[in-house]
C-alpha positions in Angstrom: -13.7 15.7 -12.5 -14.1 18.2 -9.6 -17.6 17.2 -9.1 -16.6 13.5 -8.7 -14.0 14.4 -6.1 -15.8 17.3 -4.4 -15.7 15.7 -0.9 -12.5 15.5 1.1 -13.3 11.9 2.0 -13.6 11.0 -1.6 -10.3 12.5 -2.5 -8.7 10.8 0.5 -10.0 7.4 -0.5 -8.8 7.8 -4.0 -5.4 9.0 -2.9 -5.2 5.8 -0.8 -6.1 3.6 -3.7 -3.7 5.2 -6.2 -0.8 5.2 -3.6 -0.7 1.4 -3.9 0.7 1.8 -7.5 4.4 1.9 -7.9 4.0 4.7 -10.6 4.3 8.4 -9.9 1.2 9.9 -8.4 1.1 12.3 -11.3 1.1 9.5 -13.9 -2.0 8.7 -15.9 -1.5 5.1 -15.2 -1.7 5.7 -11.4 -5.2 7.1 -11.7 -6.2 4.1 -13.9 -4.9 1.8 -11.2 -6.9 3.6 -8.6 -10.1 3.2 -10.6 -9.4 -0.5 -11.2 -8.5 -1.1 -7.6 -11.7 0.7 -6.4 -13.9 -1.2 -8.8 -12.5 -4.5 -7.8 -13.0 -3.7 -4.1 -16.6 -2.8 -4.7 -17.2 -5.9 -6.8 -15.5 -8.4 -4.5 -15.4 -6.6 -1.2 -12.8 -4.5 0.6 -9.9 -6.6 1.8 -9.4 -6.9 5.5 -6.6 -8.8 7.1 -7.7 -11.6 9.4 -6.2 -10.8 12.9 -5.7 -7.1 12.1 -3.1 -5.1 10.4 -0.4 -6.5 12.9 -0.9 -9.9 11.1 0.1 -8.2 7.8 3.3 -6.8 9.4 4.1 -10.1 10.9 3.8 -11.9 7.6 5.9 -9.2 5.7 8.7 -9.4 8.4 8.6 -13.3 8.2 8.9 -13.1 4.4 11.8 -10.7 4.6 13.6 -12.9 7.3 13.1 -16.0 5.1 15.0 -14.0 2.4 17.9 -13.3 4.7 16.9 -10.0 6.3 17.5 -9.5 10.0 14.6 -8.7 12.3 15.0 -6.9 15.6 11.7 -6.8 17.5 10.8 -4.1 19.8 12.8 -1.4 18.0 11.8 1.4 15.7 13.2 2.0 12.3 14.0 5.7 12.0 15.8 5.4 8.6 17.5 3.0 6.3 21.2 2.6 6.7 21.7 2.2 3.0 19.4 2.6 -0.1 17.1 -0.4 -0.2 14.6 -1.6 -2.7 11.8 -3.8 -1.2 10.1 -4.2 -4.5 10.9 -7.2 -6.8 11.6 -6.3 -10.3 
């Protein structure tokens, strides 16, 4: 495996792919997810948000607000006030 991930750029790319999994980074399932995610991106193209990454943030905030969350624009979130789970399930 070391020869497949010899370059720092390769390790960084794979780390980014596997970090999208909700499993622990040390889990075997996480690496499987990274391989699957990378293969799908190569087969179908790497996803890029139209309008830039700010559009993704805007849509996520809108989705949370529709579910009852409060949105205060122009402020930074330094920490959560209480334990919060943004994942469904």
